[in-house]
C-alpha positions as CSV (number, residue, x, y, z in Angstrom):
1,X,5.3,19.3,-0.8
2,X,2.2,20.6,1.1
3,X,0.2,20.7,-2.1
4,X,1.0,17.0,-2.9
5,X,0.2,16.0,0.7
6,X,-3.1,17.7,0.6
7,X,-3.9,15.9,-2.6
8,X,-3.2,12.5,-1.0
9,X,-5.2,13.3,2.1
10,X,-8.4,14.3,0.3
11,X,-10.6,11.7,-1.4
12,X,-9.7,11.3,-5.0
13,X,-10.2,8.9,-7.9
14,X,-7.6,8.3,-10.5
15,X,-8.2,6.2,-13.6
16,X,-5.2,4.1,-14.5
17,X,-5.3,2.7,-18.1
18,X,-2.3,0.5,-17.8
19,X,0.0,-1.3,-15.3
20,X,2.6,1.3,-16.1
21,X,0.3,4.1,-15.0
22,X,-0.5,2.2,-11.7
23,X,3.3,1.9,-11.2
24,X,3.7,5.6,-11.8
25,X,1.0,6.5,-9.3
26,X,2.7,4.4,-6.6
27,X,6.0,6.0,-7.4
28,X,4.6,9.5,-7.0
29,X,3.2,8.5,-3.6
30,X,6.6,7.3,-2.5
31,X,8.0,10.8,-3.3
32,X,5.4,12.3,-0.9
33,X,5.7,9.6,1.8
34,X,6.6,10.3,5.3
35,X,7.7,8.0,8.1
36,X,4.7,6.3,9.8
37,X,2.4,6.1,6.8
38,X,0.2,3.0,6.6
39,X,-1.5,2.5,3.3
40,X,-4.4,-0.1,3.2
41,X,-5.3,-1.6,-0.1
42,X,-8.7,-3.1,-0.9
43,X,-9.6,-4.7,-4.1
44,X,-10.4,-8.1,-5.8
45,X,-7.8,-10.6,-6.9
46,X,-6.0,-9.2,-9.9
47,X,-7.2,-5.6,-9.3
48,X,-3.7,-4.2,-9.2
49,X,-2.8,-4.0,-5.5
50,X,0.6,-5.5,-5.9
51,X,1.3,-3.4,-9.0
52,X,0.7,-0.3,-6.9
53,X,3.1,-1.6,-4.2
54,X,5.7,-2.2,-6.9
55,X,5.4,1.5,-7.9
56,X,5.9,2.6,-4.3
57,X,8.9,0.3,-4.0
58,X,10.4,1.8,-7.2
59,X,9.8,5.3,-5.8
60,X,11.7,4.3,-2.7
61,X,14.7,3.0,-4.7
62,X,14.1,-0.6,-3.8
63,X,15.7,-2.8,-6.4
64,X,14.4,-6.2,-5.3
65,X,11.4,-7.8,-7.1
66,X,8.2,-7.2,-5.3
67,X,5.6,-10.0,-4.9
68,X,2.6,-10.2,-2.7
69,X,3.5,-11.8,0.6
70,X,0.4,-14.0,0.7
71,X,2.1,-17.0,2.4
72,X,4.8,-15.1,4.3
73,X,2.4,-12.4,5.5
74,X,5.1,-9.7,5.4
75,X,8.1,-8.7,3.4
76,X,10.5,-6.0,4.5
77,X,12.6,-3.9,2.2
78,X,15.3,-1.3,2.9
79,X,14.8,1.9,0.9
80,X,17.6,2.9,-1.4
81,X,19.9,5.9,-0.9
82,X,18.6,6.9,2.5
83,X,14.9,6.6,1.6
84,X,12.3,5.1,3.8
85,X,12.0,1.3,4.3
86,X,8.9,-0.5,3.1
87,X,6.9,-3.1,4.9
88,X,4.6,-5.0,2.6
89,X,1.9,-7.1,4.3
90,X,-0.9,-9.3,3.0
91,X,-3.9,-10.2,5.1
92,X,-5.5,-12.5,2.5
93,X,-5.0,-15.7,4.5
94,X,-6.0,-14.1,7.8
95,X,-9.7,-14.0,8.6
96,X,-10.0,-11.6,11.5
97,X,-8.3,-9.2,14.0
98,X,-7.4,-12.0,16.4
99,X,-5.4,-13.8,13.7
100,X,-3.7,-10.6,12.6
101,X,-2.7,-9.9,16.2
102,X,-1.6,-13.5,16.8
103,X,0.6,-13.3,13.7
104,X,2.5,-10.4,15.4
105,X,1.6,-7.8,12.7
106,X,0.4,-5.0,15.0
107,X,3.9,-3.3,15.2
108,X,3.6,-2.6,11.4
109,X,0.7,-0.3,12.2
110,X,3.2,2.3,13.5
111,X,6.2,1.8,11.2
112,X,9.4,3.8,11.1
113,X,9.1,3.7,7.3
114,X,6.0,2.9,5.3
115,X,3.6,-0.1,5.6
116,X,1.4,-1.2,2.8
117,X,-1.3,-3.8,3.6
118,X,-3.1,-5.8,0.9
119,X,-6.5,-7.1,1.9
120,X,-6.7,-4.5,4.7
121,X,-10.5,-5.0,4.9
122,X,-9.7,-8.2,7.0
123,X,-8.8,-5.7,9.9
124,X,-11.7,-4.2,11.7
125,X,-9.8,-2.8,14.7
126,X,-8.6,0.8,15.2
127,X,-6.9,2.3,12.2
128,X,-3.3,3.5,12.5
129,X,-2.6,7.2,13.1
130,X,-1.3,8.0,9.6
131,X,-3.6,5.8,7.7
132,X,-4.5,6.1,4.0
133,X,-7.2,3.9,2.4
134,X,-7.0,2.8,-1.2
135,X,-9.7,0.9,-3.1
136,X,-8.8,-0.5,-6.5
137,X,-11.6,-1.5,-8.9
138,X,-11.0,-3.3,-12.2
139,X,-13.3,-1.6,-14.7
140,X,-11.7,-3.0,-17.9
141,X,-9.0,-5.3,-19.2
142,X,-6.3,-2.8,-18.2
143,X,-8.4,0.0,-16.7
144,X,-8.5,0.5,-12.9
145,X,-10.3,3.1,-10.8
146,X,-8.1,3.9,-7.8
147,X,-9.9,5.8,-5.0
148,X,-7.7,7.0,-2.2
149,X,-7.9,9.2,0.8
150,X,-7.5,9.5,4.6
């Protein structure tokens, strides 16, 4: 487990050649996840942010369909078989820290389970304690460069 955690904490770039590979990456991160993790996702529309969240959810044993909570701002999911819960946030419709705080989303920065935030670049305030940043760049029709680290 320590080897896997060290890999996630150091900066790395993975090339995903398909949506299935992006799902598998998210699933592998779920296997390493610890309570309190906050994963911030940055990338253009269609880059694969929600696909990565679907993989994390699959790794946590969450059977519900995962969609980006663009209009609801947050979706909460219970992990399957004693696994961690997932909080999926989307800051796309929020413009700044004040709107994020006014929406009551700050408690998700210190979750009991895992929080994944799409469009995290809208937040300029202090980063959560157990924060991981992910940048997804679409480099081809199905190819994505996924850079991640602490």
